[in-house]
VMD Tcl script that builds the backbone (N, CA, C; Angstrom):
set m [mol new atoms 309]
animate dup $m
set s [atomselect $m all]
$s set {name element resname resid chain x y z} {
  {N N MET 1 A 74.188 134.168 54.445}
  {CA C MET 1 A 75.038 135.720 54.397}
  {C C MET 1 A 73.697 136.616 55.405}
  {N N GLY 2 A 74.277 137.129 56.049}
  {CA C GLY 2 A 73.739 138.385 56.545}
  {C C GLY 2 A 73.686 139.794 56.449}
  {N N ASN 3 A 73.438 140.744 56.911}
  {CA C ASN 3 A 73.438 142.004 56.084}
  {C C ASN 3 A 75.135 142.596 56.035}
  {N N PRO 4 A 75.463 143.078 54.827}
  {CA C PRO 4 A 76.329 143.445 54.861}
  {C C PRO 4 A 76.837 144.726 55.688}
  {N N ILE 5 A 77.796 144.527 56.401}
  {CA C ILE 5 A 78.580 145.714 57.231}
  {C C ILE 5 A 79.347 146.839 56.073}
  {N N THR 6 A 79.379 148.052 56.263}
  {CA C THR 6 A 80.390 148.775 55.168}
  {C C THR 6 A 80.744 149.226 56.142}
  {N N VAL 7 A 81.661 150.525 55.958}
  {CA C VAL 7 A 82.446 152.016 56.928}
  {C C VAL 7 A 81.161 152.455 56.893}
  {N N PHE 8 A 80.432 152.859 56.422}
  {CA C PHE 8 A 79.060 153.617 56.064}
  {C C PHE 8 A 77.980 153.622 57.209}
  {N N SER 9 A 78.297 152.106 57.316}
  {CA C SER 9 A 76.469 152.095 58.277}
  {C C SER 9 A 77.636 151.664 59.832}
  {N N LEU 10 A 79.242 151.775 59.915}
  {CA C LEU 10 A 80.016 151.873 60.791}
  {C C LEU 10 A 79.813 153.053 61.618}
  {N N ILE 11 A 79.764 154.029 60.501}
  {CA C ILE 11 A 80.004 155.696 60.914}
  {C C ILE 11 A 78.909 155.898 61.668}
  {N N TYR 12 A 77.256 154.870 60.147}
  {CA C TYR 12 A 75.967 155.528 60.633}
  {C C TYR 12 A 75.907 154.985 63.208}
  {N N GLU 13 A 76.588 153.663 63.211}
  {CA C GLU 13 A 76.012 153.541 64.551}
  {C C GLU 13 A 77.070 154.100 65.138}
  {N N ILE 14 A 78.542 155.089 64.990}
  {CA C ILE 14 A 78.984 155.778 65.827}
  {C C ILE 14 A 78.402 157.038 66.128}
  {N N ILE 15 A 77.842 157.806 64.605}
  {CA C ILE 15 A 76.967 158.994 65.064}
  {C C ILE 15 A 75.380 158.520 65.811}
  {N N ARG 16 A 74.738 157.620 65.566}
  {CA C ARG 16 A 74.142 157.120 66.179}
  {C C ARG 16 A 74.372 156.885 68.083}
  {N N LEU 17 A 75.684 156.191 68.443}
  {CA C LEU 17 A 76.001 155.423 69.315}
  {C C LEU 17 A 76.246 156.949 70.446}
  {N N LYS 18 A 77.667 157.958 69.608}
  {CA C LYS 18 A 78.242 158.853 70.608}
  {C C LYS 18 A 77.754 160.145 69.814}
  {N N ASP 19 A 77.347 161.052 71.354}
  {CA C ASP 19 A 76.562 162.191 71.491}
  {C C ASP 19 A 77.716 163.138 70.477}
  {N N ASP 20 A 79.019 163.549 70.610}
  {CA C ASP 20 A 79.517 164.591 69.670}
  {C C ASP 20 A 79.848 163.966 68.794}
  {N N ALA 21 A 79.717 162.970 68.134}
  {CA C ALA 21 A 80.099 162.478 66.810}
  {C C ALA 21 A 79.568 163.585 66.317}
  {N N LYS 22 A 78.038 163.619 65.863}
  {CA C LYS 22 A 77.582 164.639 65.047}
  {C C LYS 22 A 77.648 165.644 64.778}
  {N N ASN 23 A 78.830 166.557 65.417}
  {CA C ASN 23 A 79.690 167.680 65.112}
  {C C ASN 23 A 81.031 166.999 64.340}
  {N N LYS 24 A 81.284 165.858 63.964}
  {CA C LYS 24 A 82.794 165.804 63.585}
  {C C LYS 24 A 82.359 165.338 61.965}
  {N N SER 25 A 83.450 165.949 61.185}
  {CA C SER 25 A 83.277 165.892 59.807}
  {C C SER 25 A 83.634 164.484 59.567}
  {N N ILE 26 A 83.369 163.751 58.464}
  {CA C ILE 26 A 82.842 163.116 56.775}
  {C C ILE 26 A 84.293 162.136 57.870}
  {N N ASN 27 A 85.360 163.170 57.262}
  {CA C ASN 27 A 86.805 162.554 57.230}
  {C C ASN 27 A 87.530 161.963 58.944}
  {N N ALA 28 A 86.965 162.854 60.012}
  {CA C ALA 28 A 87.381 162.144 61.391}
  {C C ALA 28 A 86.523 161.065 61.590}
  {N N LEU 29 A 84.974 160.766 61.030}
  {CA C LEU 29 A 84.411 160.135 61.417}
  {C C LEU 29 A 84.851 158.504 60.609}
  {N N LYS 30 A 84.954 158.810 59.569}
  {CA C LYS 30 A 85.866 157.009 58.747}
  {C C LYS 30 A 87.097 156.859 59.616}
  {N N HIS 31 A 88.053 158.235 59.820}
  {CA C HIS 31 A 89.261 157.609 61.032}
  {C C HIS 31 A 88.853 157.239 62.031}
  {N N TYR 32 A 87.722 157.696 62.817}
  {CA C TYR 32 A 87.458 156.294 64.181}
  {C C TYR 32 A 87.257 155.302 63.492}
  {N N ALA 33 A 86.414 155.367 62.605}
  {CA C ALA 33 A 85.746 153.657 62.573}
  {C C ALA 33 A 87.150 152.834 62.182}
  {N N TYR 34 A 88.059 153.710 61.127}
  {CA C TYR 34 A 89.021 152.550 60.470}
  {C C TYR 34 A 89.993 152.199 62.272}
  {N N ARG 35 A 89.617 153.558 63.168}
  {CA C ARG 35 A 90.793 152.665 64.531}
  {C C ARG 35 A 89.916 151.921 64.784}
  {N N PHE 36 A 88.704 151.900 64.791}
  {CA C PHE 36 A 88.243 150.390 65.714}
  {C C PHE 36 A 88.174 149.633 64.623}
  {N N MET 37 A 88.291 149.093 63.152}
  {CA C MET 37 A 88.375 148.258 62.584}
  {C C MET 37 A 89.875 147.667 63.454}
  {N N GLN 38 A 91.015 148.393 63.441}
  {CA C GLN 38 A 92.632 147.743 63.758}
  {C C GLN 38 A 92.807 147.234 65.083}
  {N N ARG 39 A 91.311 148.592 66.062}
  {CA C ARG 39 A 91.723 148.012 67.349}
  {C C ARG 39 A 91.281 146.362 67.362}
  {N N TYR 40 A 90.202 146.358 66.797}
  {CA C TYR 40 A 89.402 145.005 67.481}
  {C C TYR 40 A 89.907 143.437 65.817}
  {N N PHE 41 A 90.748 143.591 65.603}
  {CA C PHE 41 A 91.800 143.259 64.291}
  {C C PHE 41 A 89.903 143.104 63.263}
  {N N LEU 42 A 89.354 143.697 62.704}
  {CA C LEU 42 A 88.367 143.805 61.459}
  {C C LEU 42 A 89.158 144.364 60.377}
  {N N SER 43 A 88.300 143.106 59.317}
  {CA C SER 43 A 89.258 143.622 57.935}
  {C C SER 43 A 88.255 143.280 57.052}
  {N N PHE 44 A 88.697 144.256 55.594}
  {CA C PHE 44 A 87.971 144.038 54.378}
  {C C PHE 44 A 87.737 143.086 53.801}
  {N N ARG 45 A 86.336 142.540 53.378}
  {CA C ARG 45 A 86.771 141.392 52.292}
  {C C ARG 45 A 85.839 141.673 51.354}
  {N N VAL 46 A 86.257 141.243 50.126}
  {CA C VAL 46 A 85.362 141.593 48.537}
  {C C VAL 46 A 84.565 140.145 48.250}
  {N N ALA 47 A 83.205 140.682 48.029}
  {CA C ALA 47 A 82.791 139.231 47.420}
  {C C ALA 47 A 83.189 138.946 45.725}
  {N N THR 48 A 83.593 137.778 45.323}
  {CA C THR 48 A 84.026 137.199 43.857}
  {C C THR 48 A 83.313 137.513 42.822}
  {N N HIS 49 A 81.920 136.613 43.039}
  {CA C HIS 49 A 80.820 137.129 42.653}
  {C C HIS 49 A 79.175 136.401 43.573}
  {N N VAL 50 A 78.469 137.061 42.928}
  {CA C VAL 50 A 76.975 136.595 43.688}
  {C C VAL 50 A 76.288 135.792 43.461}
  {N N GLY 51 A 76.401 134.277 43.609}
  {CA C GLY 51 A 75.174 133.558 42.364}
  {C C GLY 51 A 73.941 133.996 42.465}
  {N N GLN 52 A 73.547 133.489 41.041}
  {CA C GLN 52 A 72.590 133.514 40.738}
  {C C GLN 52 A 71.619 132.729 40.594}
  {N N ILE 53 A 69.954 132.669 40.976}
  {CA C ILE 53 A 69.568 131.565 40.312}
  {C C ILE 53 A 67.971 131.895 39.126}
  {N N ILE 54 A 68.148 130.703 38.089}
  {CA C ILE 54 A 67.501 131.959 36.975}
  {C C ILE 54 A 65.792 131.592 37.494}
  {N N PRO 55 A 64.875 132.197 38.094}
  {CA C PRO 55 A 63.379 131.899 37.916}
  {C C PRO 55 A 63.120 130.834 36.834}
  {N N ALA 56 A 61.633 130.733 38.304}
  {CA C ALA 56 A 61.394 129.467 36.886}
  {C C ALA 56 A 60.366 129.485 36.198}
  {N N ASP 57 A 59.574 130.870 36.068}
  {CA C ASP 57 A 59.119 131.243 34.913}
  {C C ASP 57 A 59.923 132.346 34.334}
  {N N ALA 58 A 60.925 132.155 34.113}
  {CA C ALA 58 A 61.875 132.801 33.097}
  {C C ALA 58 A 61.121 132.751 31.686}
  {N N LEU 59 A 61.353 131.796 31.265}
  {CA C LEU 59 A 60.784 131.482 30.288}
  {C C LEU 59 A 59.364 131.813 29.576}
  {N N ASN 60 A 58.656 132.029 30.736}
  {CA C ASN 60 A 57.012 132.967 29.899}
  {C C ASN 60 A 57.297 133.955 30.110}
  {N N LYS 61 A 58.778 134.627 30.836}
  {CA C LYS 61 A 59.078 135.755 31.151}
  {C C LYS 61 A 59.286 136.552 29.587}
  {N N ILE 62 A 60.632 135.506 29.180}
  {CA C ILE 62 A 61.124 135.558 27.793}
  {C C ILE 62 A 60.182 136.488 26.241}
  {N N LYS 63 A 59.075 134.838 26.266}
  {CA C LYS 63 A 57.955 134.903 25.664}
  {C C LYS 63 A 57.222 136.245 26.194}
  {N N GLU 64 A 56.790 136.389 26.745}
  {CA C GLU 64 A 55.863 137.680 27.425}
  {C C GLU 64 A 56.616 139.023 26.889}
  {N N PHE 65 A 58.259 138.796 27.014}
  {CA C PHE 65 A 58.853 140.318 26.288}
  {C C PHE 65 A 59.214 140.446 24.668}
  {N N TYR 66 A 59.164 139.031 24.273}
  {CA C TYR 66 A 59.040 139.166 22.768}
  {C C TYR 66 A 57.685 139.678 22.369}
  {N N LYS 67 A 57.124 138.797 22.362}
  {CA C LYS 67 A 54.950 139.126 22.566}
  {C C LYS 67 A 54.961 140.692 22.689}
  {N N ASP 68 A 55.709 140.936 23.350}
  {CA C ASP 68 A 55.056 142.546 23.303}
  {C C ASP 68 A 56.180 143.795 22.829}
  {N N LEU 69 A 57.819 143.047 22.525}
  {CA C LEU 69 A 58.051 143.477 21.411}
  {C C LEU 69 A 57.985 143.732 20.150}
  {N N LYS 70 A 57.243 142.673 19.540}
  {CA C LYS 70 A 56.321 142.028 18.204}
  {C C LYS 70 A 55.550 142.913 18.119}
  {N N ILE 71 A 54.320 143.171 19.867}
  {CA C ILE 71 A 53.688 144.688 19.195}
  {C C ILE 71 A 53.566 145.661 19.086}
  {N N LYS 72 A 54.753 146.253 19.838}
  {CA C LYS 72 A 55.587 147.463 19.697}
  {C C LYS 72 A 56.118 147.974 18.385}
  {N N ARG 73 A 56.643 146.694 17.527}
  {CA C ARG 73 A 57.002 147.023 16.721}
  {C C ARG 73 A 56.286 146.853 15.611}
  {N N THR 74 A 55.095 146.107 15.066}
  {CA C THR 74 A 54.571 146.428 14.402}
  {C C THR 74 A 53.497 147.805 14.474}
  {N N PHE 75 A 52.966 148.111 15.554}
  {CA C PHE 75 A 52.494 149.555 15.787}
  {C C PHE 75 A 53.387 150.847 15.124}
  {N N ASN 76 A 54.826 150.882 15.829}
  {CA C ASN 76 A 55.181 151.451 15.403}
  {C C ASN 76 A 56.016 151.886 13.939}
  {N N ALA 77 A 56.376 150.621 12.826}
  {CA C ALA 77 A 56.384 150.067 11.921}
  {C C ALA 77 A 57.960 150.190 12.055}
  {N N TYR 78 A 58.149 149.736 12.676}
  {CA C TYR 78 A 60.089 149.523 13.349}
  {C C TYR 78 A 60.537 148.283 12.633}
  {N N ASN 79 A 61.565 148.715 11.755}
  {CA C ASN 79 A 62.298 146.834 11.066}
  {C C ASN 79 A 62.836 146.280 12.228}
  {N N LEU 80 A 63.355 145.154 11.844}
  {CA C LEU 80 A 64.327 144.785 13.617}
  {C C LEU 80 A 66.008 145.119 13.065}
  {N N ASN 81 A 65.889 145.919 11.624}
  {CA C ASN 81 A 67.614 146.552 12.539}
  {C C ASN 81 A 67.610 147.807 12.848}
  {N N GLN 82 A 66.399 148.234 13.355}
  {CA C GLN 82 A 66.518 149.598 14.224}
  {C C GLN 82 A 66.060 149.041 15.434}
  {N N ILE 83 A 66.269 147.752 15.934}
  {CA C ILE 83 A 66.139 147.966 17.634}
  {C C ILE 83 A 67.349 147.203 18.010}
  {N N CYS 84 A 67.712 147.632 19.049}
  {CA C CYS 84 A 68.922 147.123 19.966}
  {C C CYS 84 A 69.356 147.569 21.247}
  {N N ASN 85 A 69.676 146.614 21.720}
  {CA C ASN 85 A 69.805 146.877 23.542}
  {C C ASN 85 A 71.582 148.310 23.630}
  {N N ILE 86 A 71.161 149.249 23.608}
  {CA C ILE 86 A 72.399 150.261 23.571}
  {C C ILE 86 A 73.676 150.248 24.109}
  {N N ASP 87 A 72.566 150.044 25.526}
  {CA C ASP 87 A 73.508 150.358 26.814}
  {C C ASP 87 A 74.565 148.913 26.948}
  {N N GLU 88 A 73.928 147.253 27.121}
  {CA C GLU 88 A 73.737 146.553 27.196}
  {C C GLU 88 A 73.768 146.537 28.649}
  {N N THR 89 A 73.066 146.981 29.695}
  {CA C THR 89 A 73.229 147.470 30.914}
  {C C THR 89 A 72.262 146.011 31.526}
  {N N PRO 90 A 73.053 145.178 32.505}
  {CA C PRO 90 A 72.146 144.044 33.397}
  {C C PRO 90 A 71.144 145.127 34.561}
  {N N ILE 91 A 70.286 145.003 35.092}
  {CA C ILE 91 A 69.197 145.186 36.430}
  {C C ILE 91 A 69.705 144.692 36.921}
  {N N PHE 92 A 69.282 144.840 38.426}
  {CA C PHE 92 A 70.226 144.631 39.884}
  {C C PHE 92 A 69.451 144.900 40.669}
  {N N LEU 93 A 68.225 144.406 40.828}
  {CA C LEU 93 A 67.329 144.638 41.903}
  {C C LEU 93 A 67.961 144.447 42.851}
  {N N ASN 94 A 69.026 143.661 43.799}
  {CA C ASN 94 A 69.566 143.261 45.197}
  {C C ASN 94 A 70.738 143.387 45.171}
  {N N MET 95 A 71.320 144.803 44.923}
  {CA C MET 95 A 72.233 145.275 45.233}
  {C C MET 95 A 73.004 144.928 46.108}
  {N N VAL 96 A 74.239 144.289 47.178}
  {CA C VAL 96 A 75.370 144.347 47.862}
  {C C VAL 96 A 76.217 144.843 47.298}
  {N N PRO 97 A 76.920 145.562 48.466}
  {CA C PRO 97 A 77.891 146.520 48.495}
  {C C PRO 97 A 79.134 145.628 47.911}
  {N N LYS 98 A 80.006 145.830 47.668}
  {CA C LYS 98 A 80.945 145.414 46.780}
  {C C LYS 98 A 82.525 144.583 47.880}
  {N N LYS 99 A 82.695 145.277 48.974}
  {CA C LYS 99 A 82.735 145.338 50.374}
  {C C LYS 99 A 82.248 144.980 51.552}
  {N N THR 100 A 83.219 144.224 52.762}
  {CA C THR 100 A 82.190 144.448 53.827}
  {C C THR 100 A 83.290 143.959 54.916}
  {N N ILE 101 A 82.983 144.587 55.962}
  {CA C ILE 101 A 84.228 143.772 57.076}
  {C C ILE 101 A 83.810 142.979 57.734}
  {N N HIS 102 A 84.852 141.973 57.718}
  {CA C HIS 102 A 84.759 140.609 58.344}
  {C C HIS 102 A 84.629 140.334 59.523}
  {N N PHE 103 A 84.672 139.867 60.513}
  {CA C PHE 103 A 84.723 140.304 61.719}
  {C C PHE 103 A 85.206 138.421 62.538}
}
mol reanalyze $m
mol bondsrecalc $m
mol representation Tube
mol addrep $m
């Protein structure tokens, strides 16, 4: 999979290649991009899932995390019932857009 192409990356290229595009509004540039897509029969595609591979050193990282947590818990005198993951939000380091333009 190469670099995903979004409408905004298309707009960036329009601005880069057309001198008069720099003075256009964002709505005009979006319209221009959508017309370009229609003209060349381009469509949006949505990724249904992104495969993830567990790193080889995951077990070591988990052990290190628990060791660090135990040290901090002991130092601050926290009970286990005082520690929780409030938001439970995963961290994505390599986010890809949900939509891309299909050629």
